[in-house]
VMD Tcl script that draws the C-alpha trace (Angstrom):
set ca {
  {1.33 11.28 57.96}
  {0.09 14.45 55.81}
  {-2.79 15.28 57.93}
  {-0.49 15.47 60.89}
  {1.99 17.63 58.99}
  {-0.77 19.81 57.72}
  {-0.86 18.27 54.26}
  {1.97 20.11 52.95}
  {3.04 20.47 49.20}
  {5.67 17.72 48.28}
  {7.96 20.52 47.29}
  {7.50 22.41 50.47}
  {7.92 19.21 53.01}
  {11.18 19.90 55.12}
  {13.18 18.00 57.46}
  {11.97 20.28 60.21}
  {8.53 19.45 59.39}
  {9.13 15.35 59.23}
  {10.91 16.18 62.70}
  {8.22 17.80 64.34}
  {5.78 15.00 62.85}
  {8.28 12.25 64.23}
  {8.71 13.76 67.52}
  {4.79 14.26 68.17}
  {4.27 10.55 67.30}
  {6.97 9.67 69.90}
  {5.18 11.53 72.39}
  {1.72 9.69 71.59}
  {4.05 6.10 71.91}
  {4.70 5.47 68.34}
  {7.29 3.05 68.26}
  {10.79 3.96 66.69}
  {10.88 1.16 64.08}
  {6.99 2.16 62.80}
  {8.53 5.79 62.70}
  {11.93 4.81 60.57}
  {9.35 2.98 58.38}
  {7.27 6.16 57.81}
  {10.37 7.88 56.94}
  {11.29 4.88 54.77}
  {8.13 5.02 52.71}
  {7.89 8.98 52.25}
  {11.62 8.98 50.84}
  {10.80 6.12 48.55}
  {7.93 8.43 47.23}
  {10.17 11.12 46.15}
  {12.94 8.84 44.75}
  {10.21 7.22 42.58}
  {9.03 10.69 41.58}
  {12.47 11.87 40.90}
  {13.68 8.57 38.85}
  {10.28 8.74 36.75}
  {11.04 12.63 35.86}
  {7.37 13.65 37.46}
  {9.39 16.21 39.96}
  {13.16 17.76 39.22}
  {14.01 18.77 42.53}
  {16.13 16.66 45.47}
  {14.69 14.26 47.88}
  {13.71 16.90 50.73}
  {14.35 14.00 53.48}
  {17.39 12.69 51.92}
  {19.46 13.89 54.82}
  {17.08 12.74 57.53}
  {18.35 9.88 59.34}
  {16.56 6.88 60.92}
  {16.36 6.80 64.78}
  {18.98 4.36 66.44}
  {17.29 1.35 67.64}
  {19.39 -0.47 70.26}
  {19.98 -4.29 68.52}
  {17.18 -6.31 70.54}
  {17.96 -9.77 72.34}
  {17.36 -12.74 69.76}
  {15.95 -15.82 71.89}
  {16.03 -19.21 70.81}
  {15.04 -22.33 72.26}
  {16.99 -25.48 73.47}
  {16.55 -28.86 72.41}
  {14.40 -29.42 75.66}
  {12.32 -26.26 74.99}
  {11.40 -27.26 71.75}
  {10.23 -30.80 72.77}
  {8.36 -29.12 75.67}
  {6.86 -26.58 73.18}
  {5.72 -29.30 70.32}
  {4.54 -31.86 72.78}
  {2.27 -28.87 74.35}
  {0.69 -28.07 70.75}
  {-2.55 -29.66 70.15}
  {-3.61 -27.96 67.59}
  {-2.85 -30.06 64.28}
  {-2.21 -27.07 61.90}
  {0.03 -25.10 64.57}
  {1.80 -27.87 65.33}
  {2.80 -28.77 61.67}
  {3.48 -25.32 60.93}
  {5.91 -25.06 64.09}
  {8.04 -28.16 62.76}
  {7.93 -26.34 59.30}
  {9.48 -23.13 60.74}
  {11.86 -25.02 62.91}
  {13.10 -27.27 60.07}
  {13.55 -24.52 57.27}
  {13.88 -20.88 59.40}
  {10.85 -19.68 57.66}
  {8.75 -17.09 58.75}
  {5.06 -18.41 60.52}
  {3.42 -16.81 57.56}
  {5.37 -18.00 54.82}
  {4.72 -21.52 56.20}
  {1.00 -20.83 57.05}
  {0.49 -19.81 53.24}
  {1.96 -22.70 51.71}
  {-0.25 -25.04 49.46}
  {0.59 -28.76 48.39}
  {2.34 -27.57 45.31}
  {5.01 -26.06 47.26}
  {6.30 -29.15 48.62}
  {7.93 -31.57 46.05}
  {11.09 -33.38 45.75}
  {12.50 -33.04 49.15}
  {11.88 -29.41 49.13}
  {9.58 -26.69 50.39}
  {9.28 -23.50 47.80}
  {8.50 -20.34 49.39}
  {6.93 -17.65 47.56}
  {5.86 -13.96 48.43}
  {8.58 -13.86 50.89}
  {9.60 -10.47 52.38}
  {12.82 -10.06 50.04}
  {10.11 -10.73 47.12}
  {12.56 -13.75 45.86}
  {11.62 -17.10 46.05}
  {13.53 -19.73 48.10}
  {13.57 -23.55 48.18}
  {14.65 -25.04 51.29}
  {15.14 -28.96 51.65}
  {13.40 -30.93 54.25}
  {13.53 -34.29 55.85}
  {11.72 -37.23 53.99}
  {9.77 -37.70 57.55}
  {8.37 -33.97 57.40}
  {7.44 -34.33 53.49}
  {5.13 -37.22 53.94}
  {3.73 -35.61 56.97}
  {2.67 -32.44 55.14}
  {2.02 -34.65 52.02}
  {-0.82 -36.59 53.97}
  {-2.95 -33.98 54.01}
  {-5.93 -33.46 51.54}
  {-6.57 -30.05 50.77}
  {-4.24 -27.95 48.36}
  {-4.36 -25.42 51.08}
  {-2.60 -26.94 53.70}
  {-3.09 -24.54 56.89}
  {-5.79 -22.19 58.10}
  {-4.88 -19.24 60.63}
  {-3.40 -20.91 63.88}
  {-1.34 -18.31 65.40}
  {-3.42 -17.75 68.19}
  {-3.46 -21.59 68.83}
  {0.44 -21.53 68.91}
  {0.39 -18.55 71.40}
  {-1.76 -20.16 73.90}
  {0.36 -23.25 73.75}
  {3.25 -21.20 74.29}
  {1.70 -19.57 77.21}
  {1.48 -22.92 78.84}
  {5.02 -23.91 78.74}
  {7.58 -22.55 80.93}
  {9.30 -21.02 78.19}
  {9.98 -17.05 78.87}
  {10.83 -14.97 76.02}
  {11.74 -11.39 75.36}
  {8.70 -9.10 74.60}
  {7.35 -9.11 70.86}
  {8.87 -12.56 70.39}
  {6.36 -15.50 70.16}
  {6.20 -17.33 66.76}
  {9.28 -15.66 65.29}
  {11.35 -17.40 68.34}
  {10.75 -20.56 65.91}
  {12.92 -18.50 62.91}
  {15.44 -17.70 65.72}
  {15.82 -21.32 67.09}
  {16.83 -22.54 63.56}
  {19.12 -20.19 62.77}
  {21.00 -20.23 66.16}
  {21.36 -24.01 66.28}
  {22.64 -24.06 62.39}
  {25.26 -21.64 63.59}
  {26.00 -23.56 66.99}
  {25.87 -27.08 64.79}
  {29.04 -25.40 62.33}
  {26.63 -23.84 59.62}
  {28.15 -21.46 57.42}
  {27.02 -17.86 57.63}
  {26.51 -17.57 53.95}
  {24.42 -20.72 53.53}
  {22.37 -19.31 56.24}
  {21.73 -15.77 54.80}
  {20.09 -17.80 51.27}
  {18.00 -20.04 53.70}
  {16.92 -17.08 55.62}
  {16.11 -14.99 52.61}
  {17.92 -12.12 53.98}
  {18.76 -9.59 51.03}
  {21.72 -8.08 52.87}
  {24.49 -10.26 55.35}
  {24.31 -7.81 58.02}
  {21.03 -9.21 59.26}
  {22.27 -12.72 59.45}
  {25.30 -11.69 61.04}
  {23.40 -11.30 64.12}
  {23.95 -15.20 64.39}
  {27.35 -15.30 63.50}
  {28.59 -15.34 67.54}
  {27.06 -18.62 67.95}
  {29.61 -20.43 65.49}
  {31.79 -22.80 67.82}
  {34.72 -20.96 65.95}
  {33.33 -17.24 66.34}
  {36.15 -14.76 67.01}
  {38.49 -17.57 68.62}
  {41.60 -15.75 67.13}
  {40.89 -13.39 70.16}
  {42.07 -16.13 72.70}
  {44.71 -17.33 70.67}
  {46.15 -13.80 69.51}
  {45.87 -12.39 72.72}
  {48.64 -10.75 74.87}
  {47.15 -12.61 77.74}
  {47.39 -15.99 76.11}
  {49.16 -18.77 77.62}
  {52.34 -19.42 76.20}
  {53.40 -23.24 75.35}
}
mol new
graphics top color blue
foreach p $ca { graphics top sphere $p radius 0.5 }
foreach p [lrange $ca 0 end-1] q [lrange $ca 1 end] { graphics top cylinder $p $q radius 0.2 }
display resetview
């Protein structure tokens, strides 16, 4: 970022300079989400320098807003698709990781990094999570026994490519950019469709704010039913 912006002094960086940088990167094909991350990183640097009193001037990027990104489609697997996928995965690590993701809503990397000590008393403890907070998620006795059958303390090796190959062999079609993450979406979607509580789901998924979890709220059986019951077009008794 510094090189593209001609390495300005921190105090001399202006919103226009950053916006020119952002536009140039967009022209090169850089994704808006990546550029929003760049803005977040730079803002965080200035905020840290201000809070530690290294600098005493205002954050020059304080007024710069991130690029608005349309909400992406969140695909999830049906019960039949789950069965098809699991029956197609032949790699033992990829298969068990998939079961863990579908049972707990964890990310692929969180499951892949598990060690035996993280499974006890019918729960999985997820550490080093995206939010920085540990999570304890209950699992079935059958899944716990299947995991604990493994001999090594480090349960899994890298197996994402094996999962992707298996997914390609199925009839499942997903939006671009969604592969293993569909397992997390599938857990969350079925949780809500089966009557789960949105606040409980937030804790299970480890979302720092409810806003992220609300993407699944529309799947609840009673979501916005008042729109039907209280509409002026409702059928009168």
